[in-house]
Structures are given as structure tokens and as C-alpha cells.
N, C-alpha and C positions, 0 to 999 in steps of 0.2 A: 515844712520840708519846702524846698525850694526846688521848683519842676523843671528850671531854665537846663537842660541838656540837650543840645543842638543836635541836628541831626549829624552836618558836619564834624563836631567835635565825636562824634560817638564815630565817624566813618574811620577820622586820622587815629584815633586809641586804639581801631580793633585791625588796622592797617602795617606790614611792616614788623619788623622787628620788637616795635614797645609791647608786641603778644606775649614774647618770652618773658619768663621772671626773672631768667639772669640777666636781664637788661636792666627791669626798672631798680633794683633796690640792693642792698649790701645783702648777702647771707646773712642769716641769723647762725651766729658760730656756737650758742649755747653758752652756759653757763656752770658751774657748780653746781651741786644739788643745793639746793638752800629749804631745807623740810620748816624751818621756821614760818616760812614765808607761805611755801604750798597749803601746812598742815594749819595756817591760821587763817585760811579761805574759808569763807562762810555761802551759803545761797537762802534766803528770805523768799522759801517757795512759795506762798501767798502774794507777796510783794512784786514776785518775777511775772506770776501768771495774770494776776492784774494789769499790770504792767503791757504787757504781750495781749491782752485781751481786748484792750484799747486801740491796739494800733492799728488794723485794718480798717476799722471806721473812721479814723481821723486823720489817716493819711494816704489821700490819693489823687491821680492825675488822670486828666482828660483829652483829648482832640491831639494834636500837635505834640505836646508836654509828653502824654502817656505814647505815642511812637517812638519818641526820641529815647526814650526810657528801656523798651520795650526791643529797641534797637542795642543799648548799652548791654541790656540781659544777654543778647546773643553771644556777643563778645566774650561774658561769661559763661560759659557754657562747655562743660567737660562732655562733650557727644560719646553716650556711651554706651557698649554692645557687652553683658557677658553674660551670654548663656552657653549651654552645654550643646546647645547646634551651630553655635558660630562658624563661618564659614570663612573661607581668603573670599568669597565673594562678593558677601555680605560686611565685611569691614571693606571693602573699597567701594562699594556703594556708601557706605557711613560717612568716609572719607570723603570723597567727593559733593556729600550732602553738608558737609565742614566747610569744604571749599567755597562753598555757594548755597548757605544756608536757606535760603528763600530766592522764591521764584525770580528771575530775573528784570523781569516787568513791575513785579511791587519795587524790588531795589532800585530801578530806575528812577522811579515817580517820588520814591523818596528821597534820591541825592546819595545814598549810598550804595554803588554800584560793588563795591572792593570789601565790602563787611565778610567775616567769618566770623567760625565759634571759636571758643579758648584753647581746647586741644580737644583730641580724640583719645578716650579711655576703653582699654581693649584687657582679656588676657594675654600670658605672657608667649602663649604660641601664635597668637595673632600680631604681634611686632612687626614681625619683616614684612606683610602684605600690607601694613599699615603708614610703615616709615616712606616704602616703595609707592604707596599712592597720594603720600601729602609732598614728595620729594617736588623742592621748587618753589615751598610755603615757608613761613614760619610758623604753623599751626604745629605744638609737637604733640608726640604720643609721647601719652600715659601709661602705665601698666600696674595695674593691681598686683599686690604678691605676698609674700611670707604667709603662705597658704592659706590668701583670702578665702572664703568670708570667715572661716572660724578661727584661723592663725594657730592652728593646735599642731602642725607638724614639726617633725625633732628642729631645733633652734641653728642647727648645722646648716641645714637646707634649706631654711626660712634664708639665710644670710646670703648662701648659694645662691638662692631664686632671683635676689634682689642684682648680685651679681650679676648673671646669665642675662637678666632684663636689659639693667643698663648696656652690655656687651653688643646685644642686638640692637640698641639704636633708641630705648626709651630714654626721652629727656627727664618725665616726673614719674617717680614712683610711690606707688600707693599702698602702705602696708598697713597692715592691722596689727592694734597690742593684742598683747594679752589680757585678758579681761579680768582672769583670775587675780592677776597682780594688784589691779583696782579694788576688786571686792576682799581679799585677805588683809589690804592694806600694806602691801609689800612696795612701797613705794622706789623703795632703792632697785629692787628689781626691775620694775617699768622704768627708772632713769636708765640703767645697764645696756638692758635692750633698745630702746630707743637711740642711744648713743650708739651700739653697733649698728645698726638699722641705718643711721646716718651718715655710717661712715663706709658702711657696704656700698651705698647710693657714690660716694666719689663727687663729679659735680651735677648728676641729676638733683633735681630737687625731690623733697621727699614729702610727701604729705602721711601726716598721722590720722588713720581713724581711728575712732575710742569706740563706735558701735555706742554710742550712747544709750540707745533703748535697753541694754543689759546691763548698766554699772548701777544701777538701785537708786540710787540720787542725783538729784544737782548740784550736791557739794562735790560727791565723788567726780561728777564731772568737771568743774572747776580744778579739782585738786589732779586730777590727769592731764587737760588742759595746761594746767602750768608746768608739769613736769616734762611735759612731753616738749616743749619749749625750751625750758632749761638743758634739754639734750639735743637741741637745735633741730628742731622740725620746722621744716619750711613753712609750711601750713597745718592748720586743723581740721578736720572733717569730722563730721557728725556722724557717718552709717557707714555699712557696707550695700545699705539697701535690700538687705537679707534677710534685716532682724525685722520682728511684729511692730516696734517702734522705729520711726526710721527720724530724718529730721521733726524738728518742731521747732515754734517761736520762743518759748521759752528755754530749750536748749542753745540754741541762736545766742539770748541774750546773754546766758552764763558764759559761755566760751568767746562773745566777742569782748566782753569784759576782761575776760583773762590776757587775752589780746590787747588790750587799753592798756592794763597792769603792766603787762612784761612790757611794751614800748616805752613806758612812762620811766620804767625803773631801769629800763637796759639803751633803750634809744633805737631796738632795732625790731623793726615791723614783721611779722610773720600772718601770712595768708589765711582766710576762712573760707571753707568750702563745707554749704549744707547739700548732703544726698538724702535719697530717696524719699519719694512721696511729693516732689514735688511737679506738677505738671498742670499747673495751670498760669496763664500769663499775669493772672491777676494776684495769685501766689509772690511770683518772683517779683512785682512791685512792691508786693509788703514787705519780702525783705530787704530788696535795695533799700527800700526809706528806711529800714532800722540799721542797715551798714551805717547808711549816712548821717543820721542823728547819732549814733553810739561812738561811730570810728572817723567819720568826715569824710572829704571827697576822694583823698588818695586811696583807700581801700576801694572804692569803687572803678578799679583796673583791674586785667585780667591776669596781672601778676599778682593781686592779691586777693581776688576774690574770684572763685568759679561757685558755679553749679554742677552737683552733681545728676545728670537729667537725661533722659529721652526721649520721653513722650512731652518734654514742656517744650522743645522747640516747633511741634506741631503747630501747639495753639496760640503759641505766640504769633505763629507765621498768618494764620486765620482770622488775629487779632487787626494784623499789620495790610491784609488784606480788607478786610471790614472799613480799615482810615482810608484806605485811597478806593475803593471803591464803592461804599455804603452799603456793602451787602455781604453776608456769611456767607462762604464755600463751604461743601460738603469736606471731610475730610483727605478722604482719597485724591483731592488734587496739590496733598501739601506730605508726600510720600516718603518717608525718612530714610529710605533706603533701597 
């Protein structure tokens, strides 16, 4: 893996409208359902697991290169709060953290004073305070929708929830698919559902959450990924963060290879978002290296790659302070909100 991602280029990529998905690429318009293509997808589980098992040991970066990669990771974080006790005040504090994700003195020492996270992700009721708190920035608000996390509310209500979130100001909508369509092999129903969700989003970008820990097999993950892209998903995302198994490297490898296949056949780039369980800076580096090797540098931008995370940022900030000062700090020096 080439380790050179300069702090200066990270700052440039993080600042301004380059962060918004609407700017970076033409949207994936989807295509007609091609079941021959989708059902022809297979997954060699043992080979996938061997490939992923070797990745952390083979791909590492140190010193200033590690700092640059961690700054890159920050620009790709969807800073998230999805708790039943969320309040407008908590969301405003989280948005302040998104606007300045690392202490000012550390960013100044690294030469990246204007860095921000990729987005802020909240429940529908928290969209309004998030939009107000991020006014004047290019940081988009993402909202989880469609009966998140289970996705089992009536279909018309799921569509209406999307429309209400867009109306409230969300730029991105994270929808959950009906897992039963995958588990029962009802691929037409999955395609139709995803297509309806995409239409309800209008100009807002849609991230399809597959809840991969509940799909039963890597082959199902591959097929669900492809069908959601055929139906017009702008991103495919591993998990809600509420399942017992969330983002893993084997699932990620399957999903990003489906993205690569889709791009090679259609010319459209679809984004990828691993979510849930990614809390350490070293894990973020492994995911970034996997993306670089499998999809290339273009996908190392926030319009095509996001981490769904909340605690990840705190560990990255500690690592960056260690790089600047040579000492690790205690966690309370890097509050999330």
C-alpha cells in the first residue's frame, strides 16, 4: 500500500463542498433488475477469510504517514448518535464536535485547522437541531429511516418517514432493507422496495443498510449488495450498529467487490459504509487500506466512503495527540459531546 496521504491534501479534501456526495460523482441511477447477474454471484468464504486475516499484519503505516491516514479517516466519519435518550442539546454538542473534531492545538500542529467529519447521523426528530447547528458548513445531516433498526413498520409509513426526513433538511437517508426478502430469496421484492425508497429520497442520497449480520451468508450479502445498487442505492452499508454482529472485514471485502463489479459494468461508483464495532484507530487504518487495494484512491473520499461510528473519533484524536506530543492522554481530554 502506498502510504503517502499528505496532511495538506487531507485538509483540501475535507474542506468545502468536496465533502458533499452531490458534488463528487454522478448519482447511481440504477438499472433494470438482472437476476442472472445477481444470482450468479458467489462467495468463497474460506478464501475471503484468509485474505482478511492477513490484512492487518501486512498493511501498516507509521509516524507522519499514520497521522495523515488518521486525518483522512476523520473526514470519512459519520459522527453518530442513535440513542433513546438523545436530546437537542446532545445533538448540538455532537455537531460542534463534527465542526472541530480534534482539539485546535493538535490540528494547528498538524497543519489542518479546517478539518471536519463527513456527516452527522441522527434520528428523524433530531434533524432540525442538527441542521441548525451545522448551518454555514458543508457538513451534511444524515437521518436513519424506514423503521430503523428493524425495518418492520408498515411500508407506507417507511416511505413517509423518508419524505418527512428530507423535508426536515436531511441530505442523506440511511434506510434499512427488509431482511426477510433476502432470507426467503424474494429478490424482486427487495429490488422494488429499494427502488421505492430511492424515489422517496428525491435529491437526498440514500444509503442502503443491509444488516449483514442477519443475512445468513456471504453469498446473500453479495446478492443483496448488487440488487440494492441495481435499484439505485448511492451507498451500501453493513449494519445498523444494533445487530449482534456488525461490520467485519470479510463482509466488507464481499461488499466492496460487488461495488467494483457494478462500477466495471455500469460506469457508476457506489459508496461504501462499514458501521458498528469500529472503535479503534488501528481498525480504521485497516479498512482504509482495504478500500485502497480493492477500489483505488477515488474511493478514499467522503463522497464514496464513510465510517458509521461514534467512539472511533475519540481514539483517533488520542493517537494524533500522541503523534504531536509523544504522550498518550486520558480519554476525558477528548470528549465527544
